[in-house]
C-alpha positions in Angstrom: 8.5 -10.1 -15.7 11.1 -7.9 -14.0 10.4 -4.8 -11.7 11.7 -2.5 -14.5 9.2 -3.8 -17.0 6.3 -3.7 -14.7 7.3 -0.2 -13.8 7.0 0.5 -17.5 3.9 -1.3 -18.0 2.0 0.7 -15.1 3.8 3.9 -16.3 5.4 4.8 -13.1 7.3 8.0 -13.8 10.9 8.4 -12.7 11.2 11.5 -10.5 14.1 13.3 -9.0 14.7 13.1 -5.1 15.8 16.5 -3.8 17.9 16.2 -0.5 15.5 18.9 1.2 12.5 17.1 0.2 10.6 17.8 3.4 8.8 21.2 2.7 7.2 21.7 6.0 7.2 19.9 9.4 5.2 19.9 12.7 5.5 17.5 15.4 3.0 16.8 18.2 3.7 14.4 21.2 1.4 12.6 23.3 1.5 9.7 25.7 5.0 8.9 24.5 4.0 9.0 20.8 5.1 11.6 18.4 3.1 12.6 15.5 4.8 14.3 12.4 2.9 16.4 9.9 4.9 16.9 6.8 4.6 18.2 3.4 6.6 16.2 1.0 8.1 17.2 -2.3 7.0 14.6 -4.7 9.6 15.5 -7.3 7.1 16.6 -10.0 6.4 20.1 -8.9 3.7 19.0 -6.5 3.7 18.2 -2.6 1.6 15.8 -0.6 0.4 15.9 3.1 2.1 13.2 5.3 1.2 11.9 8.7 4.3 10.0 10.5 4.1 8.4 13.9 6.7 7.2 16.0 8.1 6.8 19.5 8.9 9.9 21.2 12.4 8.9 22.1 13.4 6.3 19.4 16.2 4.1 20.4 18.6 3.5 17.4 17.1 2.8 13.9 13.6 1.4 14.1 11.6 -0.8 11.6 9.1 0.9 9.5 5.9 0.7 7.7 5.1 2.5 4.6 1.0 2.8 5.3 -1.0 3.0 2.0 -4.4 4.5 2.9 -7.8 3.0 1.4 -10.4 4.3 -1.0 -14.1 3.7 0.0 -15.1 6.8 -1.9 -14.2 8.6 1.2 -11.9 11.0 -0.5 -11.6 13.6 2.5 -9.7 10.8 4.6 -6.5 10.0 2.9 -3.3 10.2 4.9 -5.3 10.8 8.1 -6.3 7.2 8.0 -3.0 6.4 9.9 -3.8 8.5 12.8 -7.7 8.4 12.9 -8.7 5.2 11.2 -11.8 4.7 9.1 -14.8 2.6 9.4 -13.5 -0.5 7.8 -10.8 -0.9 10.1 -10.9 -1.8 13.9 -8.9 1.4 14.8 -5.9 3.4 13.6 -2.7 1.8 13.0 -0.3 4.6 13.7 -0.5 5.1 17.4 -0.7 1.4 17.7 2.5 0.7 15.8 4.4 3.5 17.5 3.8 1.9 20.8 5.1 -1.3 19.2 8.4 0.5 18.0 7.5 1.4 14.6 7.9 4.2 12.4 4.8 4.7 10.1 4.4 7.0 7.3 1.1 7.7 5.2 0.7 10.2 2.4 -2.4 11.5 0.6 -2.8 9.9 -2.8 -3.9 12.0 -5.8 -7.5 13.1 -5.3 -7.7 12.3 -1.7 -7.2 14.2 1.6 -5.8 17.7 1.0 -5.5 16.7 -2.7 -9.2 15.9 -3.0 -9.6 19.2 -5.3 -9.0 16.8 -8.1 -11.6 14.1 -9.2 -10.6 10.7 -9.5 -12.4 10.0 -12.7 -11.5 13.3 -14.4 -7.9 12.7 -13.2 -7.7 9.0 -14.5 -8.9 10.1 -18.0 -6.7 13.1 -18.3 -3.6 10.9 -17.5 -4.7 8.1 -19.8 -5.1 10.4 -22.8 -1.6 11.6 -22.0 -0.2 8.1 -21.8 0.0 7.9 -18.2 -1.9 6.2 -15.5 -3.4 7.3 -12.1 -2.0 4.2 -10.8 1.6 4.9 -11.8 1.3 8.4 -10.5 0.2 7.1 -7.1 3.0 4.5 -6.9 5.5 7.2 -7.7 4.1 9.2 -4.8 4.4 6.3 -2.5 8.0 5.8 -3.7 8.6 9.5 -2.6 7.3 8.4 0.8 9.6 5.1 0.8 12.5 7.3 -0.1 11.8 9.8 2.9 11.7 6.6 5.1 14.9 5.5 3.8 16.6 8.8 4.2 15.7 9.3 7.9 18.5 8.5 10.6 15.7 6.9 12.9 14.6 4.2 10.4 16.6 1.0 9.5 16.1 1.0 5.6 16.5 -2.8 5.5 13.4 -3.2 7.7 10.5 -1.3 5.8 7.2 -3.0 5.1 4.3 -2.0 3.0 0.8 -2.5 4.4 -2.8 -1.4 3.4 -6.6 -2.1 3.2 -8.6 -2.0 0.0 -7.0 0.3 -2.5 -3.9 0.6 0.0 -3.8 -3.4 -0.3 -3.4 -3.1 -4.1 -0.8 -0.4 -3.8 1.3 -2.6 -1.0 1.7 -5.6 -3.1 2.1 -3.5 -6.3 4.9 -1.7 -4.6 6.7 -4.8 -3.2 6.6 -5.9 -6.8 8.5 -2.9 -8.2 10.4 -2.0 -5.1 12.9 -4.8 -4.2 14.0 -3.0 -1.0 10.6 -3.4 0.8 11.3 -6.1 3.4 7.8 -7.5 3.5 4.2 -6.8 2.3 0.8 -7.3 4.2 -2.6 -6.4 2.7 -6.1 -6.7 3.5 -9.4 -7.0 1.4 -8.3 -6.3 -2.0 -6.6 -9.4 -3.7 -8.4 -10.9 -6.7 -7.6 -12.0 -10.0 -8.9 -9.0 -12.5 -9.7 -11.1 -15.4 -12.1 -13.1 -13.2 -13.4 -10.0 -11.7 -14.4 -8.8 -15.3 -16.1 -11.9 -16.0 -18.2 -11.4 -13.3 -18.7 -7.7 -13.5 -17.1 -7.4 -10.0 -14.5 -5.1 -11.6 -16.8 -2.2 -11.7 -16.9 -2.1 -7.9 -13.3 -0.9 -8.0 -12.0 2.7 -8.5 -10.6 4.3 -11.8 -7.0 4.4 -10.4 -6.9 0.5 -10.9 -6.9 1.3 -15.0 -3.8 0.0 -16.6 -3.9 -0.3 -20.3 -2.7 -3.7 -21.6 -2.1 -5.1 -18.3 -3.9 -8.3 -18.8 -2.1 -9.0 -22.0 1.2 -9.3 -20.1 0.6 -10.2 -16.6 -2.1 -10.7 -13.7 -2.6 -9.4 -10.3 -1.6 -12.9 -8.9 1.8 -12.9 -10.7 2.4 -9.3 -9.7 2.0 -10.3 -6.0 4.0 -13.2 -6.6 7.1 -10.8 -7.9 7.4 -10.0 -3.9 9.0 -13.7 -3.6 10.9 -14.7 -1.7 10.2 -11.9 0.8 7.4 -12.5 3.2 3.6 -11.6 2.1 0.5 -11.7 4.2 -2.9 -11.8 2.2 -6.1 -11.3 4.2 -9.5 -11.6 2.4 -13.1 -12.0 3.5 -15.4 -14.6 2.0 -18.3 -12.3 1.7 -16.4 -9.3 0.2 -17.9 -8.3 -2.9 -14.7 -6.7 -4.3 -13.0 -10.1 -3.9 -15.3 -13.1 -5.0 -14.1 -16.3 -3.8 -13.2 -17.4 -7.4 -11.1 -14.5 -8.2 -9.3 -14.8 -4.9 -8.4 -18.4 -5.5 -7.2 -17.7 -9.0 -4.9 -15.0 -7.8 -3.6 -16.7 -4.8 -2.8 -20.0 -6.9 -0.7 -17.9 -9.3 1.0 -16.1 -6.4 1.8 -19.5 -4.6 3.3 -20.8 -7.8 5.8 -17.8 -7.9 6.8 -18.6 -4.2 7.1 -22.4 -4.8 9.2 -21.8 -7.6 11.8 -20.0 -5.7 11.4 -22.5 -2.6 9.9 -20.0 -0.4 6.3 -21.1 -0.1 6.6 -20.9 3.8 7.0 -16.9 3.3 3.5 -16.7 1.9 0.8 -16.5 4.5 -3.0 -16.5 4.2 -6.0 -15.5 6.2 -9.4 -16.0 4.6 -12.2 -15.0 6.8 -15.5 -16.6 6.4 -18.7 -14.5 7.1 -16.7 -11.4 6.6 -17.1 -8.6 4.2 -14.8 -5.8 3.2 -13.5 -5.0 6.6 -10.7 -5.8 8.9 -11.4 -8.2 11.5 -9.7 -9.1 14.8 -8.0 -12.1 13.5 -6.7 -9.9 10.7 -5.4 -7.4 13.1 -3.7 -10.1 15.1 -2.1 -11.7 11.8 -0.9 -8.2 10.9 0.8 -7.3 14.1 2.5 -10.8 14.3 3.6 -10.5 10.7 5.0 -6.9 11.1 6.6 -7.9 14.5 8.8 -10.2 12.2 10.7 -7.0 11.4 11.4 -6.2 15.4 
């Protein structure tokens, strides 16, 4: 499957990108870290709250991370996960990455953060009835964030990674599949074969945003992640995570590895499987993510 064919299957809308897509900007600086709060034009008549962290005085064009926030039924968090973290993370990534010389951007997904006035179930149903999907809308919003990073004078457009946990993990590897300019992808705690999840009933633990009509008739989550090849990819999962049962993880990873082997890039596919770990980041995962992202520096 090609990236364009996958976009069509997911129903990712094409949106115009205005040159003046930043509607509002406020900057705060503390301890050498600048935090920008943006309102970003999404190209569909709507805007989204954005948090961006960076060194106060960047030297040249820096590597960047398109940070995809999690779900966890914590609709009030959204983009603020970048600067404030959440309980399933060891701490916020934004300040940490800024100290390591990265620019990181996170924006509110539909029904999260400042966009939580809409409810996920209701929006997902309405979009499906109209022939669209919530996943497609979310990916289009994230691509608007990616385009903002590409447009910035302080970002190296050839060194942009996608990263996320849980829902953010799914977004990260879907983005890597449909946007070949993303240099590498890291994701935590949400990689599993959907057909196997359905067989076990574990699919019902995932949000409605993941509903894509006809997806399993044409592809699978493992093959979608495999479309990132030959670019580097880091996959981290926990053995006791109910959202990613071991059989579903193994099936997805096997399909992804097959795609990497087919292009002679198996060494670029990295995996961390944590025993005795549930749906949360571990110190070993944090270390692996930072080392993986440092490959952009």
